[in-house]
N, C-alpha and C positions, 0 to 999 in steps of 0.2 A: 206587179210580178215579183215576188221576192227571189233574190240571188243565191244562189248555192255557194256558201262559202265551207272551206275546211277549218279544223279549229288552229292549224298553223296559222293561216290567213288572218282569221281574227285575232291571234297573238299578234301579229306583225301590225295589223292594221289598227289594233286597238279600238275595234269597233265597239260601242257601248248603247246600240238602238235594242229596244225592246218593244214589248207589245204595251198599249194605252195603261194609263194608269186610271187612279181614281177609285171610286166606290166598285167593288166587286158585282157582277151581275151572272147569271147563269148563262147567257149566251151575249157574246158580243155584237152591236148593231152591224146588221149586213153580213154576219158570219153564221152558219148552221151549227146548232148547239153541238153536232157531233164534231166539229172542228174546232172547239173551244176549250179552254183550261184556265182555271184561275188558281195562282200561287200566291200565297202569304209568304214572305221571306225576311228574315233578318240579316241576310248578307248584303255586306256594301254592293253597290252598283258594278264596281269593278269585277266582282265574282259572279254574280248572277246573270248580267246582262248578255255577254258574249256567249255563256253557256245557253241561255233560254234561247237567244236568236238563232244558234245552231238547231238546237231542238226544234224550233218552229222550221226552219229550213228544210230539215230531213225528214219530218213527219208531216207537214203540211199544217199541223194545229196551231191554231192562233193562242197565243198566251197573254192574261192579263195579270198582272204584278201588282201587289200591295206590299210595299216595303215598310218596316217599322222595327221596333225593338221586340226581342223576343218574347219577354214577359207580356206585354201589351198584346200583341199577336195572339199568344196562346190563351189569353183571357178573352179575347176575342172569338175565338174558335170555342170556347167553353160557351160564351153568351149565345152563340150563333148555333148550339148544337142540335137544336129542335129541328131546326132549317138551315143546315149549312150552306153558305155562301162560296166558300173556297174548297178546292179538289186537294190541296197539298199545302202541307207547311215543310218549307226548305230553309233550315237552319235552326239554330237553338240547339243547346248542350243536350248529351244524352240525358242527364239526369233531369232537364227540365221538361223534354221530351215524355221520359219515362213517367214523370209524374201526371201527364196527361194523357196517358195511353189509352183510357177508356173512350177516349175521343179520337183514336185512330182504328183504321181496319187492318187487320192481319193480312200481308203481302209478303211473299218471301220471292224476291225476284230471281232467275236464273243466275245472274250475276254475282249473286251470294257466295257461289262455289268459290269464288276466288276471296272471300272474307272470312277467313276461319277463327279470328279472335271473336269469343263470343260477347265480350265488351262493346263490341263495335255494331251489335244486332238489339233490339227492344224485346221486352217480354213477347212471345207469339209473334215476333218481326211486325209489332206494332209500328216501328221504325227503324231504319237502317242506317248507320254512320255514311258521313259522307267525306268528311276529312277528319284528321287527327289534329288535336289541338294541345300541345304543352302549355303549362303556364310559366311564365318568366317574370322577372322583374327587369323593368325599363328605367334607365335615370340619365339625367342631364348630365354630362360630363364635366360641362362649365362651371356647375354647383356642387357635384359631388365626384371626389376622383374615385378611381378604381377602387383603391385600399378604404375608401370610408363609406363604399356602396353596401348596404343592407345585403349579408351574403345567405342570409336564410330567413324563413316565416318568422322565428323566434325575434328577429332584430325589430321587426314592423310595431313592437309596442313600446321602444326606446323613446324616452322623451326627445331625442333629437330629430325626430322625425313627427312629431307632434303637429298636426296639420299641412305637414309636408307631402303626402301620399295623395295620388290620384286614385281614385276608386270610384266606382257608380254603384248606384242602390242594386243591391242583387234582387230585387223585387222587379226590376226591369231590364237588366242585362245576365243573359245566362253565364258569362262568363264570369262575371264579379260572383255570381252565386256558386259556380264551381271553386273559385277561390274560396269562398266564405267556409263551403264545406271542406274543401280541402285543410283549412285552419284547423276548421273543429276536428277532423279526424287525424290531425298530428297532434294538436296540444290540448284539445277539449274547448267546451263553450266559454270557460270563465275568461281564456285566453282571447276566444275571439270577440267577447265582450271587452276585451280592454284594447284590443284592436281598434274596435268601430268608436271608442269613444277617444280614441290617440286621432282620429280622422279630425278632431276638434270642429266638429259641425262642417265641413267644406267635403261635398260631393259633387261629381261630374254629372251632367246631364244624362250621360251614356257613356259606354266603353269606347264609344267611337273617337270621344274628346280626350281618352288619356293621355296617347302620346303627343298630340299637338301642345296638350296643355303641360306636359313634362319638356316638350322642345322648347319652348317660349319663356320658361322659367317660372309659370305659375306654380307648379310643383316641381320638387325635385325628383321624386321617385314614384313610380305607379306599378301597378299589376295588370298584365295583358298577355296577348296571346302571342306564342313565338311567330307565326307567321304575320301577325300585324307588325310587330317590329322590325323583322326583318323586310318586310316590303317597304315599312317608312325610310329606313337606312339606305335602301336601295333607291328610293325615291330623292334622296337626300338631306332625310331629317338628321339633325345633329344630336342622336340619341346613342346611348349604348345599353346592353341588356346582358343577363346573367341567368342562370339556372339558380333556384334556392338548392344550397348544398343539403339541407335537411329534408330533400326531397320534393317533387312536385307530382301533379297529376297530369294527364294527357287523355282527357275526356273526348270522344267523338262527336262532333255536331252530327244533324242528320237529316234525314227528308222521310217524310210521313204522310199516307194518304189519309184523308179525312174519312170516317165512318158516314156512310152514306152520301160521302162525294158525288154531286150531279155529273161528272163526267169520268166515271171511273176506269173506264179502258184506257183514256187517254193519260189518266194518272199514273196507271200501272206503265204506260210508254214511258211516262216522264222519269220515273224511278228507274227504269232499266238503262235509259240513257245516261243519269248521273252517276249511275254505278258502274258504268261500262269502262272500258280500257281508254277512250280517247277524252272522255270528260275527266276521268281519272288522272290521265298523263298531262293534260291542262293546269291541273292542280300544281305539278311538280314545276312548272315553269313561272312566268311571272306572278303568279299568285302566291308562290313559295308557300304552299301548305302539304302536309302531308297526308297521302290517299290511304283509305281504308284498305284497297286491294294489295294483296301481299305479292301478287306477281308483275308490281312495277317498283322497279328499283330507283331510289333517290340519288341521284348525283350530287356529291358536294357537301351531304348532310350526315351529321350523327345518326346512325340508327338507333332507333326508340329505344332497343334493348339496351342501349349504352347509356342512355340516362338514368338518374335517379330517381325512379318512379315509385311513388307510394301504390300500395294495395289499395285503389280509389274503391271506395263500397258505393257503386252508382244506385243500387238499389235503395240502398239506406239514406242517401243523398235526395232521392226522389220522395220518398217517404216523408223524410223530416224536414222539407221545404219550408211549409209553412211555418214550423216552429222556429227553425232557423233566420228566415227573413225576420219573423216577428223579433227576435233576439235582435239582431241586429239594427233593426228601427229603434227599438226601445234603447239600447246603449249608443246609438248614435245621437239620438236625441239629448241623451245623458250628457253626451261630449258637447253640446251646444249646436245640433244639428236641428231642422226642421220637419224631420220625417219624412225626407226626400225619398 
């Protein structure tokens, strides 16, 4: 028998239990199909696990989780489109989700009444934002002083940073693709090509490796999400961060129901829960993420409108993803990389 818990108790206890892993199925062994849900997620376990456990407790729906990198999961959804094996994509930047919008079903949750920014909802509500994720620069203060840290995107092609920038392939990392699209929207493709070459053939396995590799001195600086570095610092990581002075983007990650999802009704309940006040308030605590709901006040954080945000063209970023990833891979290889 599952124990009922509140999100507050989950936060206090830091429980990270969740449904079984492994290959997804249309129904979990011994569980009626009507009580199942399969979720593909690119979120770290510390985000998805307590939320999904609370969802299970409240609804009686058993959730099977398949975790991975957003690019890989979206490619998997594309491959399985004739016979979907999952119900939900939970995570991935809005630009990446928009690129795969034909694989998602339209669903406007009643909770969307509290989400008025159109940038946080996909075309025809094929996906809906879950949290807002400004990009920042992270650096190792033992290797780089505050005065010497790169203050803007324009600095990332300087020779002093050659081979010293932690960055993951935008083909597999949604946040790094958003960073690449941000660079192009600010300074053009030729500048983005110089940035890729300036990595000098060094690329992390995924965006989750960026902060640890900056913290241990493998890299001096990196590009990451505001919430990720704030959480890392709260957990004791010896890194610092700054907002690029020439502007940054703040794209929402999202949640989407797969077209022809095997458990559509349960999938809708999942979306409703993740957009509801309880789950969105949970983001503001230990997770340190900005909610998409506008009726939740973030304590101790600068308001989004006070950041120097570029007018990020999400539709363009989705449309040009194949072209920009190919550009990055070509120039990354030219800088000494292996096409990672």
